N, C-alpha and C positions, 0 to 999 in steps of 0.2 A: 847113351847111356838113357837118358828121357824115354826116346822111344818104345822102349823092351817095357816101360812102366803103363804107355799107352794100352802099347797093344796087349798085354798081362789084364787090364783093367776093363778093354776091349772085348777081350775073352770070359770076363769070368762075371763081368756085370758094377754095380755104382758099386762105392765102396759103404754108402748107407746103408746099404740092404743087409749087410752083415754085423748094424748094431742095433740094437736094440731101441726103436723109436718109440719116443712119448706117444700115448692114446688118450691121452688127458692134459685139458689145460684148462688152467683157471684165470681169469683176470682180475685184479685188486683197481679199477680204475680213479680211486679218489685215496687212496695210499700214497706217501711220497714214492718215487720209482725206483729207488735204490731196494725199500721195504718190496713193495709187489712184483719187482724180478724175481727178487728171492724166494717170496712165498709161490710164486706162480710156479719155479726153480721143483719149489720141495713138492708140485703136485706131477710136474715132470716127470721127476724120479721113483715117484708112490708108484705111478703108471708102470713102470717095467718093473716093478717089484724089488726098487732098492730100500727096503726099510727100513734099515740103519742111516742110511744119507738121509732118507724123509725125517726121520727124528734128530737129526745131529739140522739139519738145513732150519725145522721147525722153531726149532731149541734158541737158532742164532738169531730168526725172525722175532723170536719176541726180545732176543736182546737189544735188536735193534730198533724196534719199538719204543722200548724203555731210555734208550740213549735223545731219540729224536725226540721225546715227550719230556726230555730234560730232568728222567725222575732220577731221585740219587738216593747212596746207599755204597757200600763195599763191595758188594757184588749184587748176581741177579735174583735172590731171592730178596732179599731190602729192596732191590730197585722195584720188584714186583710189586711190594708194599707198600711202597712207593707210591705208586702209581693207583692204587685202589684207596689212600691216604688223602690222594689231590682228589679223587670223586672223578676221576677217569677211566675206572673199570667198574663194574658190577661185583659182589662179592665170589656170585660163580665163575666170574670172569679169571678174577686173580687165582682162583683156586685150579683152574686148568691149566692157566700159567707155569703152578706150582708143579702141576704134572709133568707138562712141557719139559721144564727146565730140569725134571729129577730124571727124566728116561734122557734128555738129548745130553745129559751129560755122563750118564751109563754109557752113552756111545760112545762121544767123544774121551773115552776116558780108557776104552777097549775093552769093556766091561761089556762081554757077549755070552755072558755063560749062560744066559736066559735068549730063548731065538722070540724076536719080535716078530711078531704073524700078521698078514694082509689085514685083518681084524682088528688089532693094535697099532696097525699104522694107518687106518681108515680114522680112529678115534685121536689118535694123533694130529691128523691132517685135518680133522673137523674143529678141532680144538684150537690150532692154531686161527683156522676162516672164522670160527666166532672171535677171535681177539683182536682181529684185524676189523671185524663188522665193526665190535663194539667202540672200537678208538680212530676210526676212520669213515667205513665206507655208511653203516647207518645215519654218523653225525654228519656227513655232507648230503645225505640223501635229504635229512631234513628240514637243512638248512632251505635247499634247492623246494620243500615245499613251502616252508615260511617266506622266500622268496615269493612264489609263484601264488602264494596269498594276497600277500601286501601289493602285488603288482595290477591284481583282480581290484581288491579295493579301489587303490588310486585309480582306476580307468573307470570304474562304475561311473555311470551318471548321478549328480544330486538332483534327489525330488525336488 
């Protein structure tokens, strides 16, 4: 039996050539790995025009950020506001998180009456990226620069 499948794939080619392959990938090296992996996956599904999946994953990433940051509240709306209240995100990032939450909720609950376009998904993805940048990526880059400055000052010879 196994030989028949081997023969089949030898005749038609590799199975992965029949499944859309992601053409874009983005890494989030300073974000917690479980959040970074989901965000990278959102970029992958976006690259194969899976716009609903992009919206749902982006919303899930925002919820994971809230949980990881210890945001309190009875639902995601209040957790996003709590991130802002704690000073972890700016007002603009809070508002973008609420946009992602609302669109992601619509997709997760089967409200497909309005199609998501490529442009919509681009914006959703960009908003998710800005939230991760605000909470993890830029913070880590700033910390690294501050450490480099301190090291330079410490290694500078005294006059």
